[in-house]
C-alpha positions as CSV (number, residue, x, y, z in Angstrom):
1,X,35.3,21.4,-30.8
2,X,31.9,21.2,-30.0
3,X,32.5,17.8,-29.1
4,X,35.2,18.7,-27.1
5,X,33.8,21.3,-25.4
6,X,30.6,19.0,-24.5
7,X,32.7,16.5,-22.9
8,X,34.0,19.1,-20.3
9,X,37.4,20.5,-21.7
10,X,38.4,24.0,-21.5
11,X,39.2,26.6,-24.0
12,X,42.9,26.1,-23.7
13,X,42.8,22.5,-23.9
14,X,40.6,22.6,-27.1
15,X,42.8,24.5,-28.5
16,X,45.8,22.7,-28.0
17,X,43.7,19.9,-29.0
18,X,43.1,21.6,-32.4
19,X,46.5,23.3,-33.0
20,X,44.4,26.7,-33.1
21,X,43.7,29.7,-30.9
22,X,41.8,29.9,-27.8
23,X,39.5,32.9,-29.5
24,X,38.7,30.5,-32.7
25,X,37.5,27.9,-30.4
26,X,35.2,30.5,-28.6
27,X,33.9,31.3,-31.7
28,X,33.3,28.1,-33.2
29,X,31.5,27.4,-29.8
30,X,29.2,30.8,-29.8
31,X,28.4,30.1,-33.5
32,X,26.9,26.7,-32.5
33,X,25.5,27.6,-29.8
34,X,23.5,30.0,-31.8
35,X,22.8,28.2,-35.2
36,X,22.8,24.4,-34.4
37,X,24.5,22.2,-36.6
38,X,24.1,24.4,-39.4
39,X,26.9,25.8,-37.9
40,X,29.2,23.2,-38.9
41,X,28.7,24.0,-43.0
42,X,31.3,24.9,-44.3
43,X,30.5,28.6,-45.6
44,X,34.1,29.3,-47.7
45,X,33.9,29.1,-51.7
46,X,36.1,29.0,-53.7
47,X,38.0,30.3,-57.2
48,X,37.0,32.9,-58.8
49,X,33.5,34.4,-58.5
50,X,31.2,33.8,-61.0
51,X,30.4,36.5,-64.0
52,X,26.9,38.1,-63.5
53,X,24.8,37.3,-66.3
54,X,21.6,39.7,-65.7
């Protein structure tokens, strides 16, 4: 999405290319503008939370 934006594509075009919503495209681009490359790291964690062993 970021590369498509840098290439001059509009949000609606990028949304169609990525099969997502224009709001999601804007969210990704704004986060990239705020955080740079770090914004591209996945932010999810799968599975059950680990038990607290304090």
